[in-house]
Backbone bond lengths (Angstrom), bond angles and torsions (degrees), N, CA, C in turn:
res aa  C-N    CA-C-N  psi(-1)  N-CA   C-N-CA  omega(-1)  CA-C   N-CA-C  phi
1 M - - - 1.388 - - 1.411 117.52 -
2 A 1.282 122.37 123.80 1.401 124.61 -174.07 1.446 114.16 -75.25
3 F 1.348 121.66 -44.98 1.483 123.09 -179.09 1.569 105.78 -129.10
4 K 1.199 119.34 141.77 1.542 119.72 175.24 1.488 109.72 -72.78
5 T 1.315 120.21 -22.61 1.455 121.95 -177.37 1.438 114.63 -95.30
6 L 1.426 116.60 -10.68 1.448 119.62 -174.80 1.521 107.49 -72.15
7 Q 1.245 117.03 125.19 1.503 123.82 172.40 1.591 107.82 -119.34
8 T 1.234 118.36 117.33 1.437 120.72 179.68 1.569 109.57 -130.74
9 K 1.308 117.17 142.25 1.448 119.35 -172.52 1.529 111.30 -90.95
10 R 1.331 121.96 4.21 1.432 124.81 177.64 1.502 111.02 -121.63
11 E 1.325 107.37 158.67 1.538 111.75 179.90 1.454 113.74 -70.73
12 P 1.368 121.61 163.63 1.440 118.09 179.63 1.515 108.87 -80.90
13 L 1.347 114.12 152.79 1.483 118.76 -176.65 1.466 109.75 -95.88
14 T 1.333 113.56 127.04 1.532 119.26 -179.34 1.507 105.98 -81.40
15 L 1.366 114.93 160.93 1.540 121.06 179.90 1.466 109.46 -67.75
16 E 1.257 121.84 -30.53 1.346 125.25 179.25 1.641 111.60 -69.33
17 T 1.347 114.25 -39.84 1.382 119.20 176.01 1.497 108.51 -66.96
18 L 1.354 120.80 -43.59 1.451 127.32 177.39 1.559 108.51 -57.93
19 A 1.350 117.61 -49.29 1.461 114.67 -178.55 1.515 110.66 -63.65
20 Q 1.259 124.06 -36.56 1.386 126.32 -176.26 1.619 108.55 -68.56
21 S 1.301 114.60 -37.34 1.493 122.42 176.44 1.398 108.37 -63.41
22 I 1.311 122.26 -46.67 1.500 126.31 -175.57 1.462 108.80 -66.55
23 A 1.432 119.04 -43.67 1.468 124.01 179.03 1.505 104.39 -57.86
24 R 1.252 123.55 -51.25 1.444 124.56 -176.61 1.496 113.85 -55.28
25 R 1.236 113.67 -45.38 1.507 124.12 177.75 1.494 113.83 -60.31
26 R 1.404 111.92 -44.01 1.462 115.83 179.25 1.511 115.61 -70.77
27 A 1.303 111.37 -30.09 1.562 119.77 177.55 1.575 108.25 -69.34
28 A 1.320 115.21 -37.07 1.397 119.35 -173.59 1.541 111.84 -78.88
29 A 1.262 114.96 -32.02 1.458 120.93 -171.26 1.572 108.15 -86.80
30 P 1.353 115.68 150.43 1.509 116.22 175.86 1.473 108.56 -73.97
31 E 1.421 111.68 162.00 1.444 119.03 179.51 1.514 109.56 -65.81
32 I 1.348 118.03 134.39 1.425 121.64 -175.42 1.659 102.51 -99.37
33 V 1.292 113.47 124.20 1.474 120.20 173.55 1.484 110.58 -107.52
34 V 1.352 113.24 119.42 1.455 117.48 177.06 1.484 106.91 -103.87
35 P 1.287 118.09 125.53 1.561 121.25 176.81 1.434 110.95 -68.52
36 R 1.365 113.39 137.59 1.427 116.01 171.46 1.507 120.46 -71.13
37 N 1.345 112.94 154.17 1.486 112.09 -175.11 1.589 106.38 -77.47
38 E 1.298 112.89 132.97 1.410 120.10 -171.33 1.605 108.71 -79.20
39 G 1.292 115.14 -22.82 1.443 122.97 176.18 1.581 114.51 80.59
40 K 1.275 117.62 20.83 1.412 117.78 179.71 1.487 113.54 -68.62
41 R 1.301 126.48 -20.20 1.488 124.72 -176.16 1.547 111.50 -113.78
42 R 1.391 115.78 30.53 1.516 119.30 -179.75 1.467 106.82 -74.39
43 T 1.385 113.84 145.93 1.440 116.90 169.75 1.489 110.02 -77.91
44 A 1.341 113.04 168.59 1.444 121.83 -175.75 1.553 108.82 -63.80
45 S 1.401 118.80 -37.09 1.428 122.56 -176.94 1.509 108.18 -72.12
46 K 1.376 119.45 -34.82 1.521 118.92 178.25 1.516 111.18 -69.29
47 Q 1.384 115.68 -39.74 1.419 120.00 178.30 1.551 108.57 -59.44
48 A 1.287 114.68 -43.06 1.506 118.58 -174.06 1.530 109.23 -69.19
49 L 1.376 117.13 -35.79 1.443 121.19 173.15 1.525 113.36 -61.13
50 L 1.344 114.31 -49.78 1.500 119.26 178.83 1.493 110.61 -60.23
51 E 1.258 121.30 -44.07 1.491 124.16 178.18 1.510 109.92 -59.51
52 A 1.423 118.57 -43.92 1.420 121.25 176.89 1.523 110.88 -59.27
53 I 1.294 113.50 -43.58 1.535 118.67 179.66 1.510 111.05 -64.48
54 A 1.319 117.05 -42.35 1.440 118.84 177.19 1.485 116.20 -66.92
55 E 1.341 118.53 -25.48 1.475 120.54 177.08 1.535 111.66 -73.10
56 T 1.301 114.38 -23.78 1.503 116.42 177.00 1.548 111.58 -77.69
57 G 1.366 114.84 -11.75 1.455 117.79 178.74 1.515 111.85 85.46
58 T 1.239 123.08 19.31 1.423 129.08 175.97 1.453 114.09 -112.82
59 K 1.385 117.19 159.90 1.443 122.25 173.17 1.508 107.33 -105.88
60 W 1.343 121.58 146.87 1.445 121.79 173.80 1.537 112.43 -103.81
């Protein structure tokens, strides 16, 4: 029991049930495509930071 004063009318949700619910929702929903940031409005300091990261050979 999480809280002594908590009174709920429904059964607790197990992680397995939650995972199945999420999988069903993902299968039913169309794929969401989020466009990448083109970086047209980056400040000079941000550009310098990204260039320094790129020089190390890693992605952020």
